[in-house]
N, C-alpha and C positions, 0 to 999 in steps of 0.2 A: 439787559446784560446781567444784572444782578441776580435775577431768578435763574438764569441758565447756569451761572457759575455755581449756585448752591445745589443744583440737581446733580452735579458731578462730585460733590464732596463725599468722602467715606464716612461711615458711621463710627469707625475706629479712629479716634483723634489723638489718643494718648497712649503711651507705652503700657500703662496699667490695663487699659481696655484690650490691648493686643494680647496680653498675658491671659486675661480672663477668657478671651475668645479661644485661644489655643487650648487651654485647660478644659474648657467645655467641650471642644471638639474631641479630644482624647477620651474624656469621660463618656461621651456618647458611644464611641467605638468600643470601649471596655464593656459597658453595659450590654451592648449588642452581642459581643462575643459570649458573655456569661449566659445570656438568654438562649443563645444558639446551642451551647453545651448542655444546658439543662434540658432543652427540648430533645436533643439527640440521645441523651442518656436517661430518658424518663423511665426505661425498664429497669427492674431491680438487678443490681450487679451482684454476682456471686464469685467467690474465689476460695483459695485455700483457707481452711479453718471456719468457713461459713457454717458448716454442719457439725462442728466439733462437739457441740453439746447435745446432739440428738442421741436417743437411746442406743441406736445401733453402733454409733461411733464410740460411745462410752464403753459399751460391752466389749467391743473389739480391743480397746486399749487395756482393759483390766483382765483380759483373758490370760490364764496362767501360762507362763513361758513353757512349761513342760508339755502343754497340749499343742503348741505351735509346731507344725511340721511333722507330727506323729499321728498315727492312726490308733485310736483307743482300742484296746483288746478286751474282749468280753471274757471275764473271769470264768464264766460258766460254759464257754465254748470247749469242745473236745480237744484234748491234747494232740498237738501235731508231732508225730513220732519222727525222730531223726533217722537219716539214712546211715547205713553201716559205716561208710568212710568217715562221716562226721563224728560218730560215736568213737570210732577207733582213734581219730586224731585227738579228741578231747580227753579220752579216758585210758585207752590201751597203749598208745604209742610210747608213753613214759617208760614202760618196761619192755614191751615187745619190739621197740626200735633199737634198744640198747642191750637187751639180754639181761637186765637187772633182775636180781633175785632168782636167777636160773630160768627166766622166762624165755621160751624159744623165740628167736628173732623172726619177724615176718619176712618171708621170702627164703628162709633157710630150709630147704626141703629135707635136708638130712636130719635136722632137729625136729621137724614136724612129722616125719614119716611114721614113726611109732605111734604118735598121738592120733594121727589121721586114721590109723588102723583100728582105733577104738570106736570109730563111727561118730557121726554127727551128734546123735542123741547124748552120748557121754560127754563130748566136748561142750555141748550146750549146758548140760547139767553142772559141769565143773565151773563154767563161766558164771552161771547164775548163783550157785551156792558157794563157790570158792573151794579151793583145794590147796593144801600146804601153804606156800607163801602167796598164793593167788587169792586176793580178797574177793568176797562176793560182789559180783557186778563191777569188778575192777576198782572197788572202793567208792562207787557212786550209787548209793541205794535208791536214788530218785529215778534211775533208768527203768524204763518199762522192759519187761522180759522180751518183747519183740525187738526192741532196740538192741538188746544184748545179742539176740539171735542174729540180727543183721550184721553186727560187728564181727561175730564169730565167722559167719559165711564170708564176709569181706576179707578177713585176715587169713583164713585157711585156704581160700581160693587163690590167694597170692602166694601160697606156700605149697601148692601142688594138688589141692583138692578141687573138686568140681561140684560142690554142694549147690543146691538150688535155694535162692533166698526165700524165706517164708513169706507168704502173702499176709497182708493186713487183714484182720478179722472184719467181716461184713458188719456194717452198722446195724444196730438193733432196730427192728421195725416198730413204728409207733403203734401202741395198742389201739384196736378199733373201738370206737365209741359205742357203748352199750345203750340199750333202749332206756335203761335207768338214767343214763347221763342226759338223754334228750327229753325226758319226761318233764312235765310242768312242775316246777319246784313247789314244795309244800309251803304252807304259811309259816313264817318264821316263829320260832318258839322263844319266848322271853328268856334271856340269859339269866342264870342264877349265879350269883357271886360265889366263888369257891372260897373255902376258909383259907386264911393266910397260912402259908407253909414256911417253916424255918429255912433260912438261907443255907444252902449246902456248905459244908466245911471246905475251906480252901485247900487245894491240893498242895502237898508238900513241895517246897521249892527245889529240894535236892532229892534225887532218887535214893531209895534205900539200898540199892546194890552197892556193895563195897568196891573199892578200887581194885582190890586183888582179884575179885571175881571177874570184873571187866577185863583186867589184864589177862587172866587165864583164858577168857573166851575170845578176845579180839587181838591182843597185843603179843602174846607169847610166840606166835609163829615167826615174827621177825626179831623182836627184842630178846627172845630166849636164846637165839643162835647167832644174832648179829647179821641177819639177812639184809641185803640191799643197803648196807651201811648203817643199819639201825644200831644205836648204842645198846649193848647188852645190859640186862638187869643187874644192878650191883657193880657195874664197871665204873668206878669213881672217876678214873682218868677221862673216860669218854663222855661222862655226864657233866663234869665240872664246867667246861665252857658253855654247855647248853643251859645249865642252871643259872649261869651268870647273866643270861639274857633276860631273866625274870619270868615269873609264872604266866604273865599275860601273853608273851610270845610263845611259850610252850603250849599253852591252851589253844592259841590260834592255829598253830601248825598241826596240832593233833586233831582239831575239829574240822578245819578246812583243807588239810593236806598240805604237803610241802615238797618241792622239788629241789634237792640239794645237789652238791657236786658228786657226792659219793653214793647217792641212792635216792629213793623216792618214798614219801610217806603218804599213803592213800588217806582220804578223809575218814576220820573216825576208825582207822584201821580196817575199813571195809565193813564195819558192823553197823546195824541200824539201832543205835542206842541214843538216849538223850545226851545233850551236851554236858549235863551235870555228871553223868557217869564217866564220860571221857575225861573230864577234869579230875574226877576221883582216881582214875587209873593213872593219870599223869602224876598226881600227888603221891601215889603208891610207889611209882618208879623213882621219883625224885628222892623220896624218903629212903629208899633202898640204896641209893648211891651216896648218901651222906654219912 
């Protein structure tokens, strides 16, 4: 009897043993879960930022903002010439839409009839070289002659003409390679150091042309007669509020051009002269109004 009774006794006899048994059971389960996770994720994990220090990622981050979303333009590529309507809107409309300085309005066949009678060649010549209050190339010397021609055709055809737009010149053919270019190059000749040459003298910062000479060449057409709202030379009342703006503003308007309520000032008066000469002409006109 005694032996049978002991066979059914539990190994856990005290509360402390029960606690240890429960804790051991949970510890075994936790260790099993950890081992299972390690086994299931034995491959290398990757995520955001994993490759942040690689050369490609660093190069992308430090790329200049100005280059993002833009196509780099080759400075040596041939200039793309504007269409006639684009040139007209940017350069000619200021006067020919409003009739400023006596310019014939686009679409006014009555104002254009006598001019159209002179022929396309004369109109083109006047547009490129300028005439009376009309500055050369409308005041934008950077325009190509072909761009001016296209603008003339666009404007006159809207005013009663039927001129044909000039075609773009054919691109120059690349010169054929000569036999000399394909011959086996001769052995290089040792370079001989050239004697040191004195540095060229720096060009003067200010042009030698006087302000009065520039005024007579480029400004007198408008400022001599008050054309297109231009203040006349020596008119103190007209010049006083302009002088009050300061020389910096006057220089900027004269160099870059200005569209005012009473008229329009073409860049550099339509002349191809250095900025320093334009400033000298402004100084001359300001001095004459004081």
